[in-house]
C-alpha positions, 0 to 999 in steps of 0.5 A: 811524207817528208821521206817520200818527197825527198826520194821522189825528188832524188829518183826524178833526178836520177837516170835510174842507172843508165851506165853513161850519157855519153854513148861512145865512152868506150863501147856502144853497148855501154848505154844499156841498163845493167840488170842486177841479176845477170850482169855482176858476175864477172870482173869485166862487168864490174869494170863496165859498171865503174866506167859507166860511173866515170862517164858521167863526169863528162856531163858535169864538166861544163856546169862546174865551170859555169857555176864556179866562175860565173857566180864568182868574179871571173866570168860574165855574160857575153853578147849571146848569153841566155837567160840561164847565164844571166840568172847565175851571173846575178845570183837569181837562179830559177829552179829550172836553170839547166846548170843546177839540174841535180840529175847528172850528179845523181846519175853518177851517184846512182852508178857508184851505188850500183857498183858498190852494192854488187861488187861482191857478186863478181868474186865468183870470177877466178880473176877477181881478188879481195884486193881488186874488190876493195880497190873498186869500192874505194874508187866508187866511194871516192867518186861518189863523195866528190860528186856529193861535195860538188852538190853541196857547193850548189845546194844548201842541203843535199839528200844522201843516198847510198842505196840502189833505189830501183825506183822504190822508196826505202823504209827510212828517211835519207840523211840530208846534210848542210855543208858542214855536215856533208864535209864531215861525213865525206871526210869519214868516208874518204879517210877509209878510201884513201888507204887503198892505192890506185891499182894498176888494173884501174889505169889499164882499164882506162886504156893504159897508164899513158892514156888520157883516160888514166887521169879521170880518177878523182885523186884521193889525197887531193880530194881528202886534202881539200875536204880537210882544208875546208873543215879547218884541219890544216895539219892533215890537209898539209900532210896530204898535199905534201905527199902529192908534191913529194913522191906521191904524184903521178908515177911516183915522181911528185908534182914538181913545178918545173921552170917553163921555157915560155908561154907554150909550156903553160898552155900545154896543160890544156893540150894532150894529157900526159904529154911533155911537161903537162904530164906532171901537172895533170892529176885528175882530168876529165877527157873528151874525144871528138872522134868518139863523139865525146864533146862539150860546150866550152867552144860554144860558151867561149868562142866568138867566131860563130853566130850561136857562140860567145855566151860567156866572157872574161870580166875586166876584173879578171883581166886586170889581175894579169895586167897588173903583174910584172915579169922578172924581166920588168915587162908588164903583165903576166905574160905566160898565164894572161893574154894569149893563154887564159884570154885574148882579145879577138875582134875587139871582144874578150875571149876565154882562151884556155879551152880554145887555143889548141883547138880548131873551130870545130874541135869541141873536145877540150879537157877539163882539169879537176885537180892539177899540180899548181892547184895542189901547191896552192892548197898546200900554201893555204894550209901551212899559212894557217899553221903559221908558216907564212914564210914557207907559204910565200916560198911556195907561191914565189920560188923554190921552197924547203925540201923541194929543190926541183919545184920552181914555185907558182910564180917562179915557173912562169917568170912572174916577179916574186911577191914581197908581203910588205909591198903587197900590204902597201907598207914597204916604206914603213918598216915600223908598221906591223902587218898580219902576215897570215891575213896578207898571205890569204889575200896573196893566195886568193889572188894567185889562185885566180891568176893560175886557175881562172875559168877552171871552175874553182873560184866560187868555192875558193871565195866561199872557203876564205869567206867562211874561214874569216867569218867575213862574207865581204871577202866574197861579196866585195870581189863579186860586186866589183864586176858589176856597174850600176848593180854593184851595191845591190849585188853586194847587199845580196851576197853579204847574206850567206843564205843567198849563196846557194840554192834550195834543192827541189823537194828538200826544203828542210 
C-alpha cells in the first residue's frame, strides 16, 4: 500500500515524459511525447531526448531563486506579494504552494530516466559510438542527480525513481531518502559520472561552443564538489574545486577571477553568456531567449514599474551587508556588487537589480547561473578552511592566492578592502586574545557568499550547510529572524527546530 501511495504521488507529479514544457526550446515538435518503440533508434532522437530533459531546467529556475533566498535572509515580500510568497517568507508553506510543486522537478527526472533506459537502442545508428553513449549516460545521471539534490533541499524525504514508469506501479518499493542518505547516494552516482568528460558533441548539440546553450550542462566537478562539501569530505571537495579553478574551467583556461575595470564588468555576468570577462565566470547557466518564447518571471517578481509586478524585494538586512563594506579607495559601500548592481532604490523602493539591469521593461529572459566562478572559489575557500588552511582560505577571499597568480580573489577583483580576521572578530586591539580562526573564517565566507551570490537562490542551502556542520541551528535561525520585526522571536523559535526547515512531500509521510 505504501508503495502505491508513493508512486501515485510521483506519477501525479510527473508530466509523464513530455519532452519539454518550453514549446520552442529548439524545435516546435519537441513538445511531442517520445514513443519508446519508435524514437530511440538514432543519435538524433537520443539528442532530442536529452535536450528535452535540459529544457525542464527553465521551469525550475524561478522556484529555485524564490525558495533559496525568500526562505533565507535576503528577500522579503514586496507590496504586490501573493499569499504563496508570504507563506515561504514565514516558513508556513501550504502543500498547494506552486513554488514547492515537485512536478517540474520530476518531469526532468522522468526525461533523464527515459534517455538512460533507451540509450542503448541508438547504437544501431552508425554515427553512434560507445564513447558517445557513455557520455549521454553521464550527462543524464548528472542532471538527474542535481535535480534530486534540489528536491532534498525542499523536502524532508524524497522518493527516488530510476525507472521509466509509464504510469504503472513497479513491483518494488522506491527508496525514500532523507538529506544525508540522498547526499551519499548522489556522491556514489556522481563519482562514476565525473569520470566522463563533457564531449564536443554535447556543446555542438546545444548550438556550438560559443552558444549560450553550451553552458546549460550541470558541471560535474562543481556539483560533486558541492556534494562532498555538504557531506564533510573536504579534501575531495577541495580537489575538485581546485581543478576547476586551475586548468579545468571553461575551454581549459580555469576560472580565474580577473581584476574588474569597474561595476560594468561585474554586472556583465548577467548579460550575454560567454561574452567578455563573463565567459570565464559562467560554468553552468540556464539561458532564456525571448525571441524563442523562452521567458521567466524574474521581471514580474522584482521590477516595480508595472501594477502587476514587484512581488519580492531585497531585505534591509541584505542591503546593509553591502553598505557596511569599504572599498580600497576608502569609499563606503560595496560599489561594484551592491547599489546599481545587485539592487537599486527606484521610486523610493528597494529593487533586485541583477536580473533587470541589462533588460528593457519587456525583456523577461534574464539568465540564471547555477554555478559560476566566484561560487567555486568560495566553495574552495570553505573546503580548505575546514582542512585547517585558514590563511589560504582568506587569500581566496581577499586577493591572490598561492599558485593562482592570475586570480584576483573574491573581494580583490571588485576592489573591496581586504578582510583582517582579527578586525573581523573585533579583537584587533588585543594582540593577546586568542581567536578561533576556522570559526571566524566560516563567518567571513558566509558573509562573502551573501555579498557575491545574493538573489541567485544559494542562500538557504548555505545557511543549512553551515548550521548543520556546526551543530548550531542558530546559525540559520538568527540570520533569518533578523529580517523580521515583531515576528522576530517567533520565527527564530520556529527555525531553531530543524524539523521546520523543510516540507513533507505529499504522499511521503515516512
